C-alpha positions as CSV (number, residue, x, y, z in Angstrom):
1,X,-127.4,39.0,-25.1
2,X,-128.9,41.2,-27.8
3,X,-132.3,42.8,-27.6
4,X,-134.5,40.8,-30.0
5,X,-138.1,41.3,-31.0
6,X,-140.0,38.1,-31.1
7,X,-142.1,38.2,-34.3
8,X,-144.7,35.7,-35.2
9,X,-143.6,35.6,-38.8
10,X,-144.1,31.9,-39.0
11,X,-147.5,32.4,-37.5
12,X,-149.0,33.2,-40.9
13,X,-152.2,34.8,-39.5
14,X,-150.3,37.2,-37.3
15,X,-147.6,38.6,-39.6
16,X,-145.8,37.9,-42.9
17,X,-142.4,39.6,-42.5
18,X,-139.3,37.3,-42.1
19,X,-137.5,39.9,-40.1
20,X,-137.2,40.2,-36.4
21,X,-139.0,43.5,-35.7
22,X,-137.7,46.2,-33.4
23,X,-140.9,48.0,-32.4
24,X,-142.5,48.0,-29.0
25,X,-146.1,47.6,-28.1
26,X,-148.1,50.4,-26.5
27,X,-150.4,50.5,-23.6
28,X,-154.1,51.1,-24.4
29,X,-156.6,53.3,-22.7
30,X,-160.4,52.6,-22.3
31,X,-161.8,50.5,-19.6
32,X,-158.5,49.0,-18.6
33,X,-157.8,52.4,-17.0
34,X,-161.1,52.7,-15.1
35,X,-160.1,53.1,-11.5
36,X,-163.7,53.0,-10.4
37,X,-164.0,49.3,-11.0
38,X,-164.4,47.2,-7.8
39,X,-164.8,43.5,-7.0
40,X,-162.9,40.2,-6.9
41,X,-161.8,38.3,-9.9
42,X,-161.1,34.6,-9.6
43,X,-158.7,33.3,-12.3
44,X,-158.4,29.6,-12.9
45,X,-154.9,29.4,-14.3
46,X,-152.6,27.0,-16.1
47,X,-149.9,26.3,-13.5
48,X,-146.5,25.1,-14.9
49,X,-142.9,25.3,-13.9
50,X,-142.7,28.7,-15.6
51,X,-146.2,29.9,-15.0
52,X,-146.4,29.6,-11.2
53,X,-149.0,31.2,-8.9
54,X,-146.4,33.8,-8.0
55,X,-146.0,34.6,-11.7
56,X,-149.6,35.3,-12.2
57,X,-149.8,37.3,-9.0
58,X,-146.9,39.5,-10.2
59,X,-148.5,39.8,-13.5
60,X,-151.8,41.2,-12.2
61,X,-150.2,43.3,-9.4
62,X,-149.9,46.6,-11.3
63,X,-153.6,46.4,-12.4
64,X,-154.6,45.7,-8.8
65,X,-152.5,48.6,-7.5
66,X,-154.1,51.0,-9.9
67,X,-157.6,49.8,-9.0
68,X,-157.8,50.0,-5.1
69,X,-161.2,48.3,-4.9
70,X,-160.1,45.2,-6.9
71,X,-158.8,41.8,-5.7
72,X,-157.5,39.1,-8.0
73,X,-157.2,35.5,-6.7
74,X,-155.2,32.9,-8.6
75,X,-156.5,29.2,-8.5
76,X,-154.7,26.1,-9.5
77,X,-156.5,23.2,-11.2
78,X,-158.0,20.8,-8.8
79,X,-158.4,18.1,-11.5
80,X,-155.6,16.8,-13.9
81,X,-155.7,20.1,-15.8
82,X,-157.5,23.3,-16.3
83,X,-160.0,21.9,-18.9
84,X,-161.1,19.1,-16.6
85,X,-161.3,21.4,-13.6
86,X,-163.5,23.9,-15.5
87,X,-165.8,21.1,-16.6
88,X,-166.2,20.1,-13.0
89,X,-166.8,23.6,-11.8
90,X,-169.3,24.2,-14.6
91,X,-171.2,21.2,-13.4
92,X,-171.2,22.2,-9.8
93,X,-172.1,25.9,-10.6
94,X,-169.0,27.2,-8.8
95,X,-167.1,28.7,-11.7
96,X,-164.2,31.2,-11.9
97,X,-164.5,34.5,-13.5
98,X,-161.6,34.2,-15.9
99,X,-159.7,31.2,-17.2
100,X,-156.0,31.6,-18.1
101,X,-155.4,28.5,-20.3
102,X,-156.0,27.1,-23.7
103,X,-159.5,25.4,-23.6
104,X,-161.4,23.0,-25.8
105,X,-163.9,24.9,-28.0
106,X,-166.6,22.7,-26.5
107,X,-166.8,25.2,-23.6
108,X,-167.0,28.2,-25.9
109,X,-170.8,28.6,-25.4
110,X,-170.1,29.1,-21.7
111,X,-167.7,32.1,-22.4
112,X,-168.5,35.7,-23.0
113,X,-167.7,36.8,-26.6
114,X,-165.1,39.5,-26.7
115,X,-166.1,42.8,-28.3
116,X,-165.3,43.6,-32.0
117,X,-162.6,46.0,-30.7
118,X,-159.2,46.9,-32.1
119,X,-157.4,45.5,-29.0
120,X,-159.1,42.1,-29.5
121,X,-158.2,42.0,-33.2
122,X,-154.6,42.8,-32.4
123,X,-154.1,39.8,-30.3
124,X,-152.2,36.9,-31.9
125,X,-154.3,34.3,-33.8
126,X,-157.5,36.2,-33.0
127,X,-159.2,35.0,-36.2
128,X,-158.4,31.4,-35.2
129,X,-159.9,31.9,-31.8
130,X,-163.5,32.1,-33.0
131,X,-166.5,29.9,-32.6
132,X,-169.6,30.9,-34.5
133,X,-167.8,34.0,-35.7
134,X,-167.1,35.2,-32.1
135,X,-163.7,35.5,-30.4
136,X,-164.0,33.7,-27.1
137,X,-160.5,33.7,-26.0
138,X,-157.7,36.2,-26.5
139,X,-154.0,35.3,-26.5
140,X,-151.0,37.2,-25.2
141,X,-148.6,35.8,-27.7
142,X,-147.9,32.9,-30.0
143,X,-145.7,29.8,-29.5
144,X,-143.8,27.7,-31.9
145,X,-143.7,24.1,-30.9
146,X,-142.0,21.9,-33.5
147,X,-138.7,22.0,-31.8
148,X,-136.1,19.4,-30.6
149,X,-133.8,20.5,-27.7
150,X,-130.6,18.5,-27.4
151,X,-127.7,18.0,-25.1
152,X,-124.6,19.2,-27.0
153,X,-122.3,17.2,-24.8
154,X,-124.3,14.0,-25.5
155,X,-124.1,14.7,-29.2
156,X,-120.4,15.1,-29.1
157,X,-119.9,11.9,-27.1
158,X,-122.2,10.0,-29.5
159,X,-120.2,11.4,-32.5
160,X,-123.2,13.4,-33.9
161,X,-121.7,16.5,-35.6
162,X,-124.8,17.8,-37.3
163,X,-128.4,17.9,-35.9
164,X,-130.6,15.5,-37.9
165,X,-133.1,16.9,-40.4
166,X,-134.8,13.7,-41.8
167,X,-136.8,11.1,-39.9
168,X,-134.2,8.5,-41.0
169,X,-131.3,10.5,-39.6
170,X,-133.1,11.3,-36.4
171,X,-133.7,7.6,-35.8
172,X,-130.0,6.8,-36.5
173,X,-128.9,9.5,-34.1
174,X,-131.2,8.1,-31.4
175,X,-129.3,4.7,-31.8
176,X,-126.0,6.6,-31.5
177,X,-127.2,8.3,-28.3
178,X,-128.3,5.0,-26.7
179,X,-124.9,3.4,-27.5
180,X,-123.3,6.5,-25.8
181,X,-125.2,5.7,-22.6
182,X,-128.0,8.3,-22.8
183,X,-131.8,8.1,-22.9
184,X,-132.0,8.9,-26.6
185,X,-135.5,10.6,-26.6
186,X,-137.0,12.0,-23.4
187,X,-140.7,11.9,-23.0
188,X,-143.3,11.4,-20.3
189,X,-146.9,10.5,-19.6
190,X,-149.8,12.9,-18.8
191,X,-150.3,15.1,-21.9
192,X,-146.7,15.1,-23.0
193,X,-146.8,11.9,-25.2
194,X,-149.4,13.1,-27.6
195,X,-148.2,16.6,-27.6
196,X,-144.7,15.7,-28.6
197,X,-146.1,13.5,-31.4
198,X,-148.2,16.3,-32.7
199,X,-145.2,18.7,-32.7
200,X,-143.4,16.2,-34.9
201,X,-146.2,15.0,-37.2
202,X,-148.4,18.0,-37.7
203,X,-146.0,20.0,-39.9
204,X,-146.0,17.0,-42.3
205,X,-149.8,16.3,-42.0
206,X,-150.8,20.0,-42.5
207,X,-147.8,21.5,-44.3
208,X,-149.2,21.1,-47.8
209,X,-152.9,20.7,-46.8
210,X,-153.8,23.2,-44.1
211,X,-157.4,22.1,-44.4
212,X,-156.6,18.5,-43.9
213,X,-159.0,18.2,-41.0
214,X,-161.8,19.7,-43.0
215,X,-161.1,17.1,-45.7
216,X,-161.2,14.4,-43.0
217,X,-164.6,15.6,-42.0
218,X,-165.7,15.3,-45.6
219,X,-164.4,11.8,-45.8
220,X,-161.8,12.7,-48.5
221,X,-158.8,11.7,-46.5
222,X,-158.0,9.3,-43.6
223,X,-155.3,9.0,-41.0
224,X,-154.4,5.6,-42.6
225,X,-151.9,6.4,-45.3
226,X,-151.2,9.9,-44.0
227,X,-148.2,11.5,-42.3
228,X,-149.6,10.5,-39.0
229,X,-149.2,6.8,-39.9
230,X,-145.6,7.4,-41.0
231,X,-144.7,9.0,-37.7
232,X,-146.7,6.4,-35.7
233,X,-144.6,3.7,-37.4
234,X,-141.4,5.6,-36.6
235,X,-142.5,6.1,-32.9
236,X,-143.4,2.4,-32.5
237,X,-139.9,1.5,-33.8
238,X,-138.4,3.8,-31.3
239,X,-140.2,2.0,-28.5
240,X,-139.2,-1.4,-29.9
241,X,-135.6,-0.5,-30.0
242,X,-135.6,1.1,-26.5
243,X,-135.0,4.6,-27.9
244,X,-137.6,6.0,-25.6
245,X,-138.0,4.8,-22.0
246,X,-140.7,2.1,-21.8
247,X,-141.6,3.4,-18.3
248,X,-142.2,6.9,-19.8
249,X,-145.9,6.8,-19.2
250,X,-145.2,6.7,-15.4
251,X,-143.3,10.0,-15.6
252,X,-144.8,13.4,-15.1
253,X,-144.0,16.5,-17.2
254,X,-141.7,17.9,-14.6
255,X,-139.9,14.5,-14.4
256,X,-139.1,14.7,-18.1
257,X,-137.7,18.2,-17.7
258,X,-135.6,17.2,-14.8
259,X,-134.3,14.1,-16.7
260,X,-133.3,16.3,-19.6
261,X,-131.8,19.1,-17.5
262,X,-130.0,16.5,-15.4
263,X,-128.0,15.4,-18.4
264,X,-129.6,11.9,-18.7
265,X,-131.2,12.5,-22.1
266,X,-129.9,13.3,-25.5
267,X,-133.0,14.9,-27.1
268,X,-136.3,16.4,-25.9
269,X,-139.2,17.5,-28.2
270,X,-141.0,20.5,-26.7
271,X,-142.3,24.0,-27.5
272,X,-140.4,27.2,-27.1
273,X,-141.6,27.6,-23.5
274,X,-138.9,25.2,-22.4
275,X,-136.4,28.0,-23.1
276,X,-137.5,30.0,-20.1
277,X,-137.1,27.0,-17.8
278,X,-133.6,26.2,-19.2
279,X,-132.6,29.8,-18.8
280,X,-133.8,30.0,-15.2
281,X,-131.8,27.0,-14.1
282,X,-129.1,26.3,-16.7
283,X,-127.9,22.7,-16.8
284,X,-124.3,21.7,-16.7
285,X,-124.3,21.2,-20.5
286,X,-125.0,23.5,-23.4
287,X,-128.5,23.1,-24.8
288,X,-129.0,23.3,-28.5
289,X,-132.2,23.3,-30.5
290,X,-133.3,22.3,-34.1
291,X,-136.5,21.9,-36.0
292,X,-138.4,18.6,-35.6
293,X,-137.4,16.1,-38.4
294,X,-139.3,15.7,-41.6
295,X,-139.6,12.6,-43.7
296,X,-137.4,14.0,-46.5
297,X,-135.2,16.4,-44.5
298,X,-136.7,19.6,-45.7
299,X,-137.3,22.5,-43.4
300,X,-140.7,22.0,-41.6
301,X,-143.4,24.5,-41.0
302,X,-143.7,25.3,-37.3
303,X,-146.7,24.1,-35.3
304,X,-148.1,27.3,-33.8
305,X,-150.5,28.0,-30.9
306,X,-152.0,30.7,-28.8
307,X,-149.8,31.5,-25.8
308,X,-151.2,32.4,-22.4
309,X,-154.8,33.0,-23.6
310,X,-157.7,34.3,-21.4
311,X,-161.5,33.6,-21.5
312,X,-164.3,35.1,-19.4
313,X,-167.1,33.0,-18.0
314,X,-170.6,34.1,-18.9
315,X,-171.6,33.1,-15.3
316,X,-169.3,35.8,-13.9
317,X,-171.0,38.7,-12.1
318,X,-168.1,41.1,-12.8
319,X,-168.1,41.3,-16.6
320,X,-166.9,44.8,-16.8
321,X,-164.0,44.2,-14.4
322,X,-163.2,40.9,-16.0
323,X,-162.9,42.5,-19.4
324,X,-160.8,45.4,-18.1
325,X,-158.3,42.9,-16.5
326,X,-158.1,40.8,-19.6
327,X,-157.6,43.8,-21.8
328,X,-154.8,44.9,-19.5
329,X,-153.1,41.5,-19.6
330,X,-153.2,41.2,-23.4
331,X,-152.6,44.8,-24.4
332,X,-150.5,46.6,-21.8
333,X,-146.8,46.9,-22.9
334,X,-145.2,45.8,-19.7
335,X,-147.7,43.0,-19.0
336,X,-147.4,41.6,-22.5
337,X,-143.6,41.8,-22.4
338,X,-143.4,40.1,-19.1
339,X,-145.7,37.3,-20.4
340,X,-143.7,36.8,-23.7
341,X,-140.5,36.6,-21.7
342,X,-141.8,34.1,-19.2
343,X,-141.9,31.4,-21.9
344,X,-139.9,32.8,-24.7
345,X,-143.0,33.4,-26.8
346,X,-143.5,35.8,-29.8
347,X,-145.6,38.7,-30.8
348,X,-145.1,41.3,-33.5
349,X,-144.2,44.7,-32.2
350,X,-142.9,43.5,-28.7
351,X,-139.4,43.0,-27.8
352,X,-137.4,41.6,-24.8
353,X,-133.8,40.5,-24.0
354,X,-133.2,37.1,-25.4
355,X,-130.7,34.4,-24.3
356,X,-128.5,32.5,-26.7
357,X,-131.0,29.7,-26.7
358,X,-133.9,32.1,-27.2
359,X,-132.0,33.6,-30.2
360,X,-131.5,30.2,-31.7
361,X,-135.3,29.6,-31.5
362,X,-135.9,32.9,-33.2
363,X,-133.5,31.9,-36.0
364,X,-135.5,28.7,-36.5
365,X,-138.7,30.8,-36.7
366,X,-137.1,33.1,-39.3
367,X,-136.0,30.2,-41.5
368,X,-139.3,28.3,-41.2
369,X,-141.4,28.2,-44.4
370,X,-144.6,28.9,-42.6
371,X,-146.9,27.6,-39.8
372,X,-149.6,25.1,-39.2
373,X,-152.3,25.1,-36.6
374,X,-152.5,21.7,-35.0
375,X,-154.9,19.9,-32.8
376,X,-157.0,23.1,-32.1
377,X,-157.1,24.3,-35.8
378,X,-159.9,24.6,-38.2
379,X,-162.1,21.5,-38.6
380,X,-160.6,19.7,-35.5
381,X,-163.2,18.0,-33.5
382,X,-163.5,18.5,-29.7
383,X,-161.5,16.1,-27.7
384,X,-159.1,15.1,-30.5
385,X,-156.1,16.1,-28.5
386,X,-157.0,13.8,-25.7
387,X,-157.7,11.0,-28.1
388,X,-154.4,11.5,-29.9
389,X,-152.5,11.3,-26.5
390,X,-154.4,8.1,-25.7
391,X,-153.6,6.5,-29.1
392,X,-149.8,7.4,-28.9
393,X,-149.6,6.1,-25.4
394,X,-151.2,2.8,-26.6
395,X,-148.0,2.1,-28.6
396,X,-146.3,1.6,-25.2
397,X,-148.8,-1.0,-24.2
398,X,-148.8,-3.3,-27.3
399,X,-150.6,-1.6,-30.2
400,X,-148.8,-1.4,-33.5
401,X,-148.9,1.7,-35.8
402,X,-151.6,0.3,-38.0
403,X,-153.9,-0.4,-35.0
404,X,-153.2,3.1,-33.6
405,X,-153.9,4.7,-36.9
406,X,-157.1,2.7,-37.3
407,X,-158.1,3.9,-33.8
408,X,-157.7,7.5,-34.8
409,X,-159.9,6.9,-37.9
410,X,-162.5,5.1,-35.9
411,X,-162.6,7.9,-33.2
412,X,-162.9,10.5,-36.0
413,X,-165.8,8.7,-37.7
414,X,-167.7,8.4,-34.4
415,X,-167.0,12.1,-33.4
416,X,-166.5,14.0,-36.5
417,X,-168.7,16.6,-38.1
418,X,-169.8,14.7,-41.1
């Protein structure tokens, strides 16, 4: 393994260099070093196979050790996810102090704006994380998400010698994998269905028109006739041909990981965070990775997103302590490096040892012509990610692509900022 710096080159708002940097981040001073702070911080955290309670506890441990009067508790979502849990807690009046998760901007008014400080500006995608000109969540790193992980043994058995680049070739290879006895494309219910679709379709939707959602708000474009309709048609065809399991909606996210890692599936669309899971428990086969397919086979821009972000609740009575802890988590060299490594994320100026698969993802990043910001980008209406998930899942229950596309347009017309 070589020591590689994970740059967010493809994340256009973070950096523009195509090189993998070799610098290291530095710890910052200020309130993060104030040992006089005391109190308890409740963190409502996004718990995943990689981001366990133990992970978060280890992440905050050095801060707690250097602040003897501080206690940090990590809480799992009680609802289906962090967003729904937070909404429940806001309604009940029993809110956490800090949230460690991506949140819908609808809750931004409940969050404390971060100061106009250098450490805030230095966080990835800081300019994107603004509502009414204020940064309300700060990210530790950046993710790339338009990736297809594949079983190299399955490809060999199916006679696939080169990873597909176009949507047509991708479909043809799914057919070959089915004939070879594999689940061609692994997916799941919960949030996975819509997220995978966005990872594939958003580079095409936004690649040439980064302001597409703003145009949709102005009524200049529609989902009908867009790249979304093209990918919805392809997805409906995969379902019809049995290239994705019809029982997928009954599977959980972890089930889909287990199916892929167990060697049952040929391909799996997921973000770079899957690398850490694969590296932690390597499957019996070699895992490869390639960019999600485009209609014409050209290199796609990478769907990007804020990785391991933090927000502070206005209702918290420990604002100074909350701010010091968050600053530590997104600025301290060791804390940031640990965070990046946990999911294979990226940040200019920080480096960590990378596995062969991690290196392959980095090479895709280097070759990518840019980045797009998907369902949380500029002009996206609150709740669209959930609606997209519902619409994609409707393909499994009888809707065709035209009906699904029309549903997206109807939802946007009812919820858009016109």
